[in-house]
C-alpha distance (Angstrom), angle and dihedral (degrees) to the residues before:
residue distance angle dihedral
M1 . . .
K2 3.78 . .
T3 3.81 120.6 .
E4 3.81 92.3 -115.8
E5 3.85 89.3 56.4
L6 3.80 90.8 49.4
L7 3.85 90.2 47.8
D8 3.85 90.5 52.4
I9 3.82 89.9 50.4
A10 3.90 92.5 45.8
N11 3.78 91.1 48.3
S12 3.83 91.5 50.0
L13 3.75 95.3 53.4
S14 3.81 121.3 100.6
N15 3.77 117.8 -142.1
D16 3.77 88.8 -103.2
D17 3.82 91.0 52.8
L18 3.84 88.2 48.5
C19 3.83 90.3 54.5
H20 3.80 88.9 51.2
L21 3.80 91.3 49.8
I22 3.67 93.3 47.8
N23 3.79 92.6 49.0
M24 3.79 89.2 50.6
V25 3.78 91.2 57.7
S26 3.82 101.0 29.6
D27 3.82 93.3 114.0
R28 3.89 86.4 63.5
L29 3.79 95.5 52.0
F30 3.80 138.0 76.6
V31 3.81 132.5 171.2
F32 3.79 120.9 -126.1
Y33 3.77 108.9 -151.0
G34 3.77 96.7 -177.8
V35 3.79 137.9 -99.9
H36 3.90 123.9 -60.4
D37 3.88 121.2 179.0
K38 3.83 91.7 -7.6
M39 3.86 90.8 -55.0
Q40 3.83 126.2 117.2
Q41 3.66 112.7 -127.9
S42 3.78 115.0 -154.1
S43 3.74 140.3 133.6
N44 3.82 139.8 -158.9
V45 3.83 115.9 -104.0
T46 3.76 111.3 -112.2
F47 3.78 103.5 -177.7
A48 3.85 144.5 -35.7
C49 3.78 127.4 -125.2
L50 3.80 139.6 169.4
N51 3.73 117.8 -89.9
G52 3.71 107.9 -175.8
A53 3.83 107.6 -59.3
C54 3.83 91.5 -18.4
V55 3.77 138.8 79.7
Q56 3.80 109.8 -117.9
I57 3.83 113.7 -155.4
N58 3.86 112.7 -155.8
T59 3.83 125.4 -155.2
E60 3.78 135.8 -163.5
S61 3.80 89.6 -105.5
S62 3.73 91.9 57.1
D63 3.91 87.6 69.0
Q64 3.82 90.7 59.9
D65 3.76 132.1 85.9
D66 3.90 110.2 -118.6
A67 3.72 89.6 6.6
F68 3.73 93.6 -170.5
S69 3.76 101.4 49.9
H70 3.76 118.0 113.0
E71 3.66 91.8 -116.1
S72 3.80 94.9 57.9
L73 3.84 96.1 48.3
G74 3.72 94.6 74.2
C75 3.77 94.6 -136.9
C76 3.72 100.7 67.2
E77 3.82 98.9 146.1
D78 3.84 110.9 112.6
D79 3.74 102.7 -149.0
G80 3.82 93.6 167.8
E81 3.76 92.4 -109.0
D82 3.77 113.4 163.5
V83 3.86 104.8 -108.1
S84 3.73 90.6 -141.3
K85 3.84 89.5 67.9
I86 3.77 97.0 48.4
E87 3.82 111.1 116.2
C88 3.79 120.3 -128.0
H89 3.79 116.5 -127.5
């Protein structure tokens, strides 16, 4: 599909339609938050919903208390690996 065709589809979607679309492909998405103390911080997308006039994208980490602590990330061992060589998944 050409970029212009995708743009036409994207511009025709309501926020509710966009939520449905994101939910349909949520198993193919993750959110990268950044790097802290040489650790990538990311989380799988669980679902999208409306929050006022915006689309809210929720992640697995949003269900956790203190989502950005080392203990809650599930990979808290700092082995000194260069963060630029860490693979995305």
